[in-house]
C-alpha positions in Angstrom: 0.1 2.8 33.0 3.6 3.6 33.5 5.6 4.1 30.4 7.9 1.1 30.3 4.7 -1.2 30.5 3.2 0.7 27.5 5.8 0.4 25.6 6.7 -3.5 26.2 3.0 -4.1 25.0 3.6 -1.9 21.7 7.0 -3.9 21.5 5.2 -6.9 21.3 2.3 -5.5 18.6 5.7 -4.7 16.5 6.9 -8.4 16.9 3.1 -9.5 16.1 3.3 -7.2 12.8 6.8 -8.5 11.7 5.4 -11.9 11.6 2.3 -10.6 9.3 5.0 -9.4 7.1 6.7 -12.7 6.9 3.4 -14.2 6.1 2.8 -11.7 3.2 6.2 -12.3 2.0 5.1 -15.8 1.6 2.1 -15.1 -0.2 3.2 -12.0 -2.2 2.4 -12.8 -5.6 -0.5 -11.0 -7.3 -1.8 -14.3 -8.8 -4.7 -13.1 -11.3 -2.2 -10.1 -12.3 0.7 -12.9 -13.0 -1.7 -15.6 -14.8 -4.5 -13.7 -16.0 -7.6 -15.7 -17.4 -5.5 -18.5 -18.6 -5.2 -20.3 -15.4 -8.6 -21.9 -14.5 -8.3 -20.8 -11.4 -8.5 -17.1 -11.8 -11.7 -16.9 -10.3 -9.7 -18.3 -7.2 -6.9 -16.2 -7.7 -8.6 -13.3 -7.8 -10.5 -14.1 -4.3 -7.1 -14.5 -3.2 -5.4 -11.2 -3.9 -8.5 -9.4 -2.5 -7.8 -10.9 1.1 -4.4 -10.1 0.7 -4.6 -7.2 -0.4 -6.8 -6.1 2.7 -4.4 -8.1 5.0 -1.7 -5.9 3.3 -3.1 -2.8 4.1 -3.8 -3.7 7.5 -0.1 -4.6 8.4 0.8 -1.3 7.1 -1.6 0.8 9.1 -1.1 -1.3 11.8 2.6 -0.4 11.6 1.6 3.1 11.6 -0.8 2.8 14.6 2.3 1.3 16.7 4.6 3.9 15.6 1.9 6.5 16.5 1.0 5.5 20.2 4.8 4.7 20.9 5.1 8.8 19.9 2.1 9.5 22.9 -0.2 10.4 19.5 -2.6 7.8 21.0 -6.1 9.4 19.4 -4.3 9.0 16.1 -3.1 5.4 16.6 -6.9 4.5 17.1 -7.9 6.5 14.2 -6.1 4.2 11.8 -7.3 1.2 13.6 -10.6 2.0 12.6 -9.5 1.4 8.9 -8.0 -2.4 9.8 -11.1 -3.1 11.6 -12.8 -2.5 8.6 -10.6 -4.2 6.6 -11.2 -7.4 9.1 -15.0 -6.8 8.2 -14.4 -7.2 4.5 -12.1 -10.4 5.1 -14.2 -12.2 7.3 -17.4 -11.4 5.3 -15.8 -12.6 1.9 -14.5 -15.7 3.9 -18.1 -16.3 5.0 -19.7 -15.2 2.1 -17.3 -15.7 -0.6 -20.2 -14.9 -3.2 -19.3 -11.1 -1.9 -16.5 -10.8 -4.2 -18.9 -10.0 -6.8 -19.4 -6.4 -4.9 -16.0 -6.0 -3.4 -13.9 -6.5 -6.8 -16.2 -6.8 -10.0 -18.8 -4.2 -9.1 -16.4 -1.8 -7.2 -14.0 -1.8 -10.2 -16.9 -2.0 -12.8 -18.2 1.6 -11.4 -15.0 2.8 -11.7 -14.3 1.8 -15.1 -17.8 2.2 -16.6 -19.0 -1.2 -17.3 -21.3 -1.1 -14.2 -23.4 2.0 -13.2 -25.5 3.0 -10.3 -29.3 2.2 -10.6 -31.0 5.4 -11.3 -35.1 5.9 -11.5 -37.0 9.0 -11.8 -34.2 10.9 -11.3 -32.8 9.6 -8.1 -30.1 7.5 -7.5 -30.0 4.4 -5.5 -26.2 3.3 -4.4 -27.3 0.5 -2.8 -28.1 -1.1 -6.2 -25.7 -1.3 -9.3 -26.3 -2.5 -12.8 -24.1 -4.3 -14.9 -24.3 -2.5 -18.1 -23.9 -5.4 -20.3 -26.2 -7.9 -19.1 -28.5 -5.1 -17.7 -28.5 -7.9 -14.4 -28.9 -6.1 -11.2 -26.9 -6.5 -7.8 -26.7 -5.3 -4.5 -24.3 -2.7 -3.4 -22.9 -0.7 -0.3 -22.7 -3.7 2.0 -23.1 -1.8 5.6 -20.7 -2.5 8.3 -23.1 -3.7 10.3 -24.2 -6.3 7.5 -20.7 -7.5 7.1 -20.1 -8.2 11.2 -23.4 -9.7 11.1 -22.2 -12.1 8.8 -18.7 -12.5 9.8 -17.2 -16.0 10.2 -17.5 -15.1 13.8 -21.0 -14.9 15.4 -19.8 -13.0 18.5 -18.7 -10.0 16.2 -22.3 -9.1 15.3 -22.8 -8.4 18.9 -19.0 -6.8 19.6 -19.7 -4.4 16.7 -21.2 -1.5 18.3 -18.9 -1.3 21.1 -15.9 -1.5 18.7 -17.0 0.3 15.6 -18.6 3.1 18.0 -15.3 3.5 20.1 -13.0 3.8 17.1 -15.2 6.1 15.2 -14.9 8.5 18.1 -11.7 9.3 17.8 -12.3 9.5 13.6 -14.8 12.3 13.3 -15.3 15.4 16.1 -16.8 14.0 18.5 -17.3 16.1 22.1 -17.4 13.0 24.1 -14.0 12.3 23.0 -12.7 16.0 23.9 -10.9 15.1 27.0 -8.4 13.5 25.3 -6.9 16.7 23.7 -6.9 18.6 27.1 -4.5 19.2 29.9 -4.0 20.7 33.3 -7.1 19.2 34.4 -9.3 19.5 31.4 -8.9 23.6 31.4 -6.7 23.9 28.5 -6.6 22.2 24.6 -2.8 20.8 24.3 -1.5 19.0 20.9 0.5 16.9 22.9 -0.1 14.0 25.7 2.0 12.2 28.0 -0.8 9.9 29.4 -0.3 6.2 28.6 -3.9 4.1 28.6 -3.9 0.7 28.3 -6.7 0.7 26.0 -4.2 1.7 23.0 -2.0 -1.2 22.9 -5.2 -3.5 24.1 -7.4 -2.2 20.9 -4.0 -2.7 18.9 -3.8 -6.5 19.8 -7.6 -6.9 19.9 -7.3 -5.9 16.1 -4.2 -7.4 15.4 -5.4 -10.8 16.7 -8.9 -10.8 14.6 -7.4 -9.8 11.3 -5.0 -13.0 12.0 -7.8 -15.1 13.0 -9.2 -14.5 9.7 -6.4 -15.3 7.3 -5.6 -18.6 9.9 -9.0 -19.4 9.0 -8.4 -18.7 5.0 -5.4 -21.1 5.1 -6.4 -23.6 7.2 -10.1 -24.4 6.0 -10.6 -26.5 2.8 -12.6 -25.4 0.2 -13.5 -24.4 -3.8 -11.7 -20.9 -3.1 -8.7 -21.6 -1.1 -5.5 -21.6 -3.5 -3.1 -21.2 -0.4 -3.4 -23.9 1.9 -0.8 -24.1 4.2 1.1 -27.3 5.6 0.2 -28.6 9.0 3.5 -27.3 10.3 3.0 -24.0 8.8 -0.4 -23.8 10.8 1.2 -25.1 13.9 3.2 -22.3 13.7 0.3 -19.6 13.3 -1.3 -21.6 15.9 1.6 -21.1 18.5 1.5 -17.2 17.7 -2.1 -17.0 18.0 -2.2 -18.4 21.0 0.9 -15.8 22.2 -1.6 -13.2 21.2 -4.7 -14.6 22.8 -3.1 -15.3 26.4 -1.7 -11.4 25.9 -4.9 -10.3 25.5 -6.6 -11.9 28.2 -4.5 -10.8 30.6 -4.9 -7.2 29.4 -8.7 -7.6 29.7 -8.1 -8.1 33.4 -5.9 -5.1 33.6 -8.3 -2.4 31.6 -10.2 -2.1 34.3 -14.4 -2.4 32.9 -16.6 -1.0 35.3 -20.3 -2.7 35.9 -21.3 -0.8 32.9 -19.3 -2.3 30.9 -19.1 -5.7 32.0 -21.2 -7.1 28.9 -18.1 -5.9 26.6 -15.8 -7.6 28.8 -17.6 -10.8 28.6 -18.0 -10.7 24.9 -14.6 -10.0 23.9 -13.5 -12.8 26.5 -15.5 -15.2 24.5 -14.5 -13.7 21.2 -11.0 -14.5 21.8 -11.4 -17.7 23.3 -13.7 -18.9 20.4 -11.2 -18.0 17.8 -10.4 -20.5 15.0 -8.0 -23.3 16.0 -6.2 -26.0 15.2 -9.0 -28.1 16.4 -11.5 -26.7 13.7 -9.1 -26.4 10.9 -9.3 -29.3 8.0 -13.2 -29.7 8.8 
C-alpha cells in the first residue's frame, strides 16, 4: 500500500475519534460522584459511569494508536488496539448482562479497599471467587475474555474472538511468529524502524472503533431500566449516519486486505459482524 492511501485511511480514523470525543463531552458528567446515593438512580449512574470510563479510555487509546501508525510504529499501534478491544468486551458484556457491574465495579474496588477478599481454602487462593467481607456472600470473579465475547451484545463476537484476540496478542507479547515485523533487508537484519505500510493496521483501527461505537449506540438507543442517557431520535440519526460511514469504509477495506483461502472464514465473519451491527431499525425496541 502506498503512503498516501495509508495516511488517508488513518485520517478517517482521526475523524471518527474526534466524533467520539464530542459524544464524551456531551455525556461527560461522572454521575455517581456528582450525586452520590442521594439520587434514586445511583445504581444506574454507576452503570453509566463505568461504560463511559471504558469508552473514554478507548477513545484516548485509539488516538494513540492512530498517532503510532502514522509514524511507522504499526506493531505498537496494534498492541494498544488490544486494550481497546478488551474495553469493548467489558462494555458489551455489561450491556448484555447488567448485573456484571457487580464484578467490574463493586468487587474490583472492594478487593482494593479490603471490603471483599479472595476465597481461600486449605491455604490455596481461588481468584475466580471473591467474598463480601460483611455478608460473607460469594461471587464469581475474573470473567475470562472468551466468556465476555460469548455473552456479548452481538452473537458473532464469540466466533470472531479467537481470530481478533490471538492476532492482537501476537504483538503484545514476544511471539516469534511476529518477528518478521521487526526485520529488514529481506528478513536478514533486525531493525527498530519500518517503512512498510500494511493495510491491516488501518483496518484493525477502524474495526475496533466500529464495534466500540456499536456498543455505545446500543446503550443510548435501547430503552432499559439501566439507561440514564437516552438520546433523541435526531441524535441517534446522526450516530447512525456516522456508523454507516464507518461500515461502508470497513466493507471496502475488507475487499482490499486480500484474505487467502485459509482466512475466508474470518473474512465472512467480519462482513457478517459489520452488517448486523445495532441500527436504527432495532433501536427503541
